[in-house]
C-alpha positions in Angstrom: -21.5 0.3 -13.9 -18.3 -1.1 -12.3 -16.5 1.3 -10.1 -13.4 1.5 -12.2 -14.7 1.0 -15.6 -12.1 1.7 -18.3 -9.4 2.9 -15.8 -5.8 2.3 -16.1 -4.3 1.1 -12.7 -0.6 0.6 -12.0 0.2 -1.3 -8.8 3.8 -1.4 -7.5 4.2 -4.3 -5.2 1.7 -6.3 -7.1 2.8 -9.6 -5.9 2.5 -8.7 -2.2 -0.7 -9.4 -0.1 -2.3 -6.0 -0.4 -1.1 -5.6 -3.9 -2.4 -8.9 -5.2 -5.8 -8.4 -3.4 -6.2 -4.8 -4.7 -5.2 -6.0 -8.2 -8.2 -8.5 -8.1 -10.6 -5.8 -6.7 -9.6 -3.4 -9.5 -10.0 -5.7 -12.2 -13.3 -6.9 -11.0 -14.4 -3.3 -11.0 -13.3 -2.9 -14.7 -9.7 -1.5 -14.7 -7.0 -2.5 -16.7 -4.3 -3.6 -14.2 -0.6 -3.2 -14.7 1.5 -5.0 -12.1 5.0 -4.2 -11.2 7.2 -5.8 -8.7 10.6 -7.7 -8.3 9.2 -11.2 -7.8 8.2 -12.7 -11.1 6.5 -15.9 -9.4 4.5 -13.8 -7.1 3.4 -11.4 -9.9 2.7 -14.2 -12.1 0.3 -15.8 -9.4 -1.5 -12.4 -8.8 -2.0 -12.2 -12.6 -3.3 -15.8 -13.0 -5.8 -15.0 -10.1 -6.8 -11.8 -12.0 -7.4 -13.6 -15.3 -9.0 -16.5 -13.7 -11.8 -13.9 -12.7 -11.8 -12.4 -16.3 -9.6 -9.5 -15.5 -7.1 -7.7 -17.8 -3.7 -7.5 -16.4 -0.1 -7.3 -17.4 3.2 -7.9 -15.4 6.5 -6.2 -15.6 9.5 -6.6 -13.4 10.4 -3.2 -11.9 12.4 -2.3 -8.8 10.2 0.4 -7.3 13.4 2.0 -5.8 15.0 2.5 -9.2 14.0 5.9 -10.6 14.9 5.0 -14.2 13.1 1.6 -14.1 9.9 3.2 -12.7 10.0 5.9 -15.2 10.6 3.5 -18.2 7.7 1.2 -17.0 5.2 4.0 -16.7 6.3 5.3 -20.2 5.3 1.9 -21.5 2.2 1.9 -19.7 1.2 5.3 -21.0 2.2 4.4 -24.5 0.1 1.1 -24.6 -3.0 2.3 -22.6 -2.9 6.0 -23.3 -2.8 7.3 -19.9 -2.4 6.4 -16.1 -5.4 6.9 -14.1 -4.5 5.2 -10.8 -1.2 4.5 -9.1 -0.9 2.4 -5.8 2.3 1.8 -4.0 1.7 -1.4 -2.0 5.6 -2.2 -1.7 6.6 -3.7 1.6 10.0 -5.1 2.9 11.3 -6.4 6.1 12.8 -4.2 8.7 13.8 -4.5 12.4 10.9 -4.0 14.8 10.8 -5.2 18.3 14.0 -4.2 20.0 13.7 -1.0 22.4 15.2 2.3 21.3 18.4 1.7 23.3 19.1 -1.5 21.5 18.3 -0.2 18.0 21.1 0.9 15.7 20.8 4.0 13.5 20.9 2.1 10.3 18.1 -0.2 11.6 16.0 2.9 12.6 16.5 4.6 9.3 16.1 1.5 7.0 12.2 1.7 6.9 12.3 5.5 6.9 14.5 5.8 3.8 13.0 2.7 2.2 9.4 3.4 2.3 9.7 7.2 1.7 12.0 6.5 -1.2 9.8 4.1 -3.1 6.7 6.1 -2.5 8.3 9.3 -3.7 9.8 7.6 -6.8 6.5 6.0 -7.8 4.3 9.0 -6.8 6.5 11.5 -8.8 6.5 9.3 -11.8 2.7 8.8 -11.8 2.1 12.5 -11.2 4.4 13.3 -14.4 1.9 11.4 -16.5 -1.4 12.5 -14.7 -0.6 16.3 -14.7 -0.8 16.6 -18.3 -4.1 14.7 -18.5 -5.6 16.8 -15.8 -6.7 13.7 -13.6 -5.4 10.9 -11.5 -5.6 9.1 -8.2 -2.4 8.4 -6.0 -2.9 5.7 -3.4 -0.6 5.0 -0.3 -0.6 2.3 2.3 0.2 3.4 6.0 0.3 1.5 9.3 -1.0 2.2 12.8 2.5 3.2 13.7 1.8 6.6 12.6 -0.5 7.1 15.7 0.6 4.3 18.2 2.7 5.0 21.3 4.5 1.7 21.9 7.9 0.2 22.3 10.0 -1.3 19.5 8.3 0.5 16.5 10.3 3.8 16.1 11.4 3.2 12.6 8.0 2.1 11.5 6.2 4.8 13.3 8.4 7.4 11.8 8.1 6.2 8.3 4.4 5.9 8.6 3.9 9.5 10.1 6.2 10.8 7.3 4.3 9.0 4.6 1.0 10.4 5.7 2.5 13.9 5.9 4.0 13.5 2.3 0.4 12.3 1.1 -1.3 15.3 2.6 1.3 17.5 1.1 0.7 16.1 -2.3 -3.0 16.4 -2.1 -2.5 20.2 -1.8 0.1 20.3 -4.5 -1.6 18.2 -7.0 -5.1 19.0 -6.4 -5.2 21.8 -8.7 -4.1 19.5 -11.4 -7.2 17.2 -10.8 -5.1 14.5 -9.0 -6.4 13.2 -5.7 -4.4 11.5 -3.1 -5.8 8.9 -0.6 -4.1 6.9 2.0 -5.3 3.8 3.9 -4.2 3.2 7.4 -4.6 -0.5 8.1 -4.3 -2.5 11.2 -2.4 -5.7 11.1 -3.8 -8.2 8.5 -4.3 -11.5 10.2 -4.9 -13.4 7.0 -1.7 -12.1 5.4 0.9 -13.2 8.0 1.8 -16.3 6.0 2.2 -14.3 2.7 4.3 -11.5 3.9 7.1 -10.5 6.1 4.4 -9.5 8.7 4.5 -13.0 10.1 8.0 -12.9 11.0 7.5 -9.5 12.7 4.5 -10.8 14.7 6.6 -13.7 15.9 9.3 -11.3 17.0 6.8 -9.2 19.1 5.1 -12.2 20.5 8.3 -13.7 21.7 9.1 -10.6 23.6 6.0 -11.1 25.6 6.4 -14.8 25.9 3.5 -15.5 23.7 3.0 -17.5 20.6 2.2 -15.7 17.1 -1.4 -16.7 17.3 -1.9 -15.6 20.9 -0.3 -12.2 19.9 -2.6 -11.7 16.9 -5.6 -12.8 19.0 -4.7 -10.3 21.4 -4.5 -7.5 18.8 -8.0 -8.4 17.6 -9.5 -8.4 21.0 -8.1 -4.9 21.7 -10.1 -3.5 18.6 -13.6 -2.5 19.4 -15.0 -4.6 16.5 -13.2 -7.4 18.1 -11.4 -8.5 15.0 -8.6 -7.3 12.5 -9.3 -6.2 9.1 -8.9 -8.5 6.1 -6.9 -8.0 3.0 -10.0 -8.0 0.8 -11.5 -5.1 2.9 -8.4 -3.0 2.4 -8.5 -3.7 -1.3 -12.2 -2.9 -1.5 -11.6 0.4 0.3 -8.8 1.3 -2.3 -11.0 0.5 -5.3 -13.8 2.9 -3.9 -11.2 5.5 -3.2 -9.8 5.2 -6.7 -13.2 5.5 -8.2 -15.2 8.7 -9.4 -17.6 7.9 -6.4 -14.9 9.2 -4.1 -14.3 12.3 -6.4 -14.4 14.8 -3.5 -11.9 12.7 -1.4 -8.4 13.8 -1.3 -5.8 14.2 1.5 -7.8 11.7 3.4 -6.6 8.7 5.5 -8.8 5.8 5.6 -8.9 4.2 9.1 -9.2 0.5 8.7 -8.1 -0.5 12.2 -11.3 -1.9 13.5 -11.6 1.0 16.0 -8.2 0.4 17.6 -7.3 3.7 16.4 -9.8 6.8 16.6 -8.6 10.0 15.0 
């Protein structure tokens, strides 16, 4: 039996690299997928890929920062599908990384902190409001190595990642008695996503600081991991599919380490 047979999954940021790959993984595992995002062309491309593999998917334009829009969308999903079993926030947006602390403005530092925490709070709260009455559900979050790294130029990203992981652990404790699990994936940089997300521009900036090309910078990160390579988008998606499934029924408050060994908790 497929991992997510008959599950209803909502993916915010469904047009992004991780969101699109996870939509395909969820659909292959039997889930009915509802994609939400701000870019119709990117959502449509994801939906086309899912349908080409025989999956069931629907698309909606939703700003994951907008509380009313997120609530209205989940109302429609719940009314149409009867419930919400899985909710993933894979929203990403560009933010300043690279400059040292002394050259970073307050607004630049707070931009990712406010942005990522706001969207994850808004979407998690909306999903929990539907999951609590049904007594089940899975909330999925995406973090970065910044939560654990000591490095220059990543203060805002590090702060938001650490805060997001703390938020997820707190929700696991609060929502567990209602049958809701909370799982976070902390992935390293995704080398096969640099041309389909803002990550490529970020890598270029970091590489330039060290006088290297983007490819050289990515190769250096891969070499620093014990496995000698960076994770792939499909691997992150497969982990999320497993974490969302009943085979991970005892997993909550967990942070999946998909860094190739670059970070060891």
